[in-house]
C-alpha positions in Angstrom: 0.0 0.0 0.0 1.4 3.4 -1.0 1.3 6.3 1.4 0.9 9.8 0.0 3.7 12.2 1.0 3.8 15.9 1.3 7.0 17.9 1.2 7.2 20.8 3.7 9.9 23.4 2.9 11.7 25.6 5.3 14.6 27.9 4.6 17.3 25.2 5.2 15.4 21.9 5.1 13.0 20.0 3.1 10.8 17.7 5.3 9.0 14.7 4.0 5.8 14.2 5.9 3.3 11.4 5.2 -0.2 12.8 4.4 -1.7 10.5 7.0 0.2 12.2 9.8 -1.0 15.7 8.7 -4.6 14.4 8.6 -4.3 12.9 12.1 -2.8 16.2 13.4 -5.5 18.2 11.8 -8.2 16.0 13.3 -6.6 16.3 16.7 -6.5 20.1 16.6 -10.1 20.2 15.4 -11.3 17.9 18.1 -9.4 20.0 20.8 -11.0 23.2 19.4 -14.4 21.6 19.7 -13.8 20.5 23.2 -12.5 23.9 24.3 -15.4 25.7 22.6 -17.9 23.4 24.5 -16.1 24.1 27.8 -16.1 27.9 27.1 -19.8 28.0 26.4 -20.4 26.0 29.6 -18.4 28.6 31.6 -20.3 31.5 30.1 -23.8 30.1 30.4 -23.1 28.8 34.0 -21.9 32.2 35.0 -24.9 33.9 33.5 -27.3 31.6 35.3 -25.3 32.2 38.6 -25.4 35.9 38.0 -29.1 35.9 37.2 -30.0 34.0 40.3 -27.7 36.2 42.5 -29.6 39.3 41.6 -32.6 38.0 43.5 -30.6 38.4 46.7 -31.7 41.5 48.6 -29.1 44.3 48.6 -27.0 42.6 45.9 -26.5 45.5 43.5 -24.0 48.1 42.5 -25.1 50.5 45.2 -24.0 48.0 47.9 -20.5 49.6 47.7 -21.8 53.2 48.3 -21.6 54.7 51.7 -23.2 57.9 53.0 -20.9 60.2 55.0 -22.7 62.8 57.1 -21.5 66.4 56.7 -24.0 68.1 59.0 -27.7 67.8 59.8 -28.8 68.7 56.3 -26.1 67.4 54.0 -24.3 64.2 53.2 -21.6 63.0 50.8 -21.5 59.7 49.0 -18.3 57.7 48.7 -17.2 54.3 47.5 -16.4 52.2 50.6 -13.3 50.1 49.9 -14.3 47.4 52.4 -17.6 47.0 50.7 -15.9 46.9 47.3 -13.7 44.0 48.5 -16.8 42.2 49.7 -18.4 42.7 46.4 -15.4 41.5 44.5 -15.1 38.5 46.8 -18.8 37.7 46.1 -18.1 37.5 42.4 -14.9 35.5 43.0 -16.9 32.8 44.7 -18.8 32.2 41.5 -15.6 30.4 40.3 -16.2 31.6 36.7 -14.2 34.9 36.7 -10.5 35.4 36.4 -8.2 37.6 38.5 -8.1 39.9 35.5 -11.8 40.4 35.6 -12.0 40.9 39.3 -9.1 43.4 39.3 -10.9 45.4 36.5 -14.2 45.3 38.5 -12.4 46.7 41.5 -10.9 49.5 39.4 -14.3 50.3 38.0 -15.7 50.9 41.4 -12.7 53.0 42.4 -13.2 55.1 39.2 -16.8 55.8 40.2 -15.4 56.8 43.6 -13.2 59.5 42.1 -16.3 60.9 40.4 -18.2 61.0 43.7 -15.2 62.7 45.4 -15.7 65.6 43.1 -19.5 65.7 43.4 -21.3 68.3 45.4 -22.9 67.3 48.8 -26.5 66.1 48.8 -29.5 66.7 51.0 -29.5 63.9 53.6 -32.8 62.4 52.5 -32.0 62.5 48.7 -31.7 59.2 46.8 -30.0 59.7 43.5 -28.7 57.7 40.6 -25.0 57.5 40.4 -23.4 57.7 37.0 -21.6 54.4 36.3 -23.8 52.4 38.8 -27.2 53.0 37.3 -26.9 50.1 34.8 -25.8 46.5 34.9 -22.1 46.9 34.8 -21.4 43.2 34.4 -23.4 42.9 31.1 -22.9 46.6 30.3 -26.6 47.2 29.6 -29.7 48.7 31.1 -31.7 45.6 30.0 -30.0 42.5 31.4 -33.3 40.5 31.2 -32.9 40.5 27.4 -29.9 38.2 27.9 -31.2 36.4 31.0 -34.4 35.3 29.2 -32.4 33.6 26.4 -29.5 31.9 28.1 -30.6 28.4 27.2 -30.7 29.3 23.5 -27.3 31.0 23.5 -24.9 29.9 20.6 -21.3 30.7 19.9 -21.1 32.4 16.5 -17.4 33.2 16.3 -14.4 31.9 18.3 -10.7 32.4 18.3 -8.8 30.0 20.6 -5.0 30.3 20.9 -3.3 28.1 23.5 -4.8 29.3 26.8 -6.6 32.4 25.5 -10.0 32.7 23.8 -12.2 35.3 22.3 -15.8 34.4 21.4 -18.9 36.1 20.3 -22.1 34.5 21.7 -25.6 35.2 20.4 -28.7 35.2 22.7 -31.5 36.6 20.5 -31.8 38.4 17.3 -28.9 41.0 17.2 -28.2 40.5 20.9 -24.5 39.4 21.1 -21.8 39.5 23.7 -18.1 39.4 23.1 -16.2 37.5 25.8 -12.5 37.0 26.5 -11.3 34.1 28.5 -8.2 32.5 29.9 -7.7 28.8 30.7 -6.4 28.6 34.3 -5.8 25.3 36.1 -7.6 23.5 33.3 -10.7 25.6 33.6 -11.8 28.5 31.3 -12.4 31.7 33.3 -13.9 35.0 32.0 -11.5 38.0 31.7 -13.9 40.4 30.0 -17.5 40.4 29.0 -19.3 43.1 27.1 -21.6 43.9 24.1 -20.6 43.0 20.6 -21.5 46.1 18.6 -20.0 45.0 15.2 -23.4 44.6 13.5 -25.1 47.8 12.5 -28.3 46.3 13.7 -26.9 45.3 17.1 -29.3 45.6 20.0 -26.6 47.5 21.9 -26.4 50.2 19.2 -30.1 51.1 19.4 
């Protein structure tokens, strides 16, 4: 039986590689990519289910990191409390779906809001106001997270780029509702580094 051979050229060497070896290698890479993509989707959907359920807990929202500081009998100042931030970051850490990169960025986000509050004018003590940066779902970067929550089971990966321990995927939830998600494989498990809207389509829900 004759085995087909392919010659692979480099600058200094001509390699003779049986075609069957290339086919086997190609099949192995394809199989690994499929396995990784399945695990990546599992991480994403599991996290979204966890996050959806966590929002039912009383007091579990962005404003949990805000603290009122009394100035006098009439006025108060709002600040980001670092102890509360760490509790919030730890809450997300315990989901076991988020990387250190994601958690560090979440912490920095709250601190950035804190710098904005430090420059804001005092408020009447009884005032309840929206705070820029905290008045939306900062995890999904949208004012309408239910559009995603309601369609988790039907989510499909439409694009993926996986290189060694890094991955970038686009996942579709409903018509023109897509998220772009970066992940890193750590300790054999895919963890989310970044999650946000995929606005590449002109008809994207997030561009309305």
